[in-house]
N, C-alpha and C positions, 0 to 999 in steps of 0.2 A: 313376745312373752318369754319370760325367763325359763331356764331349765328347771329350776325349782318349782315354778308355777305349773309348768306342763306336767311334771312328775306328780305333784300333789293333786292336780286336777284329775289325773288318770287313776290315782290311788283311792281317792274318795269313794267312787262307786264300788270298787272292789271291797273296801272296808265296810261299806253299808251292806253288802251281800254276805260278808264273812262273819261279822260279829256285831253284837249290840253293845255300843259304847255308852256307858252310864253317864259320863260327864259331858258327852256331846262335843268334845274338843277334838274330833277326828280330823283326818286329812293330812296328818303328818306321818309319812311312811317310815321314818326312822325311830318312832316310839317303840320301846321294848314291849314285846308280847308279854313278858313277865309283869310289867307295870299294869298292863290291861287286865291280866288275870288277877293281880292283887287288888285292883280297884273293883273287882266283881263283875267285869264285863263277861258276857256269855257268848259262846260260839254258836253260830246259826247252823241249821241243818246242812249236812254235806261238807262241813269244814272241821278242821282240827287246828289246834294252836300250832302244830308242826307244819301243817299245810300253809297257814297264814305266814309263818316265819319264812318258809321257802319262797313264797310270793314276795315277801318283804325284801329278801336278799336280791331277788330279781329286779325289783324297783330301785334298790340302792345301786346295783351294778348299772342299770339303765341310766340313772341320774349321773353317775360318774362318767359313763361313756359319752352321754350327750354333752356334759360340761367340758370334757377334754376335747371333743370334736369341735365344739363352738370356740373354745379357746385356741385350738390349733389352726382353725380354718384361715384366719387372717395371715398368719405366718406362712402357711403353705401357699396361699395365693400370691403373697409378696415374693416368696422365693421363686415361684414359677415365673412371675413377671420379670424378675431380675435375670433369669436365665434365658428368657425368650430372645431370639435373634431378631434384630430389626429387619424389616423387609423394604 
């Protein structure tokens, strides 16, 4: 499963608990909270737009971290193998 798929799959349940999306096009963690507000979406109990934005930044950082880790893993493995001493 792709990094984007994993991040979106974990964002969707949080979005459903945090706010009511009128257009039902949820699941995309990089959507601006301002565009949700402008569309008339409503924040659910226990949440604020600022709290949602903070969670969103965490998901964005998580996505970038996972993407970089997956992208770097093959290079690190190959580098380690090329430095390994034959026995």
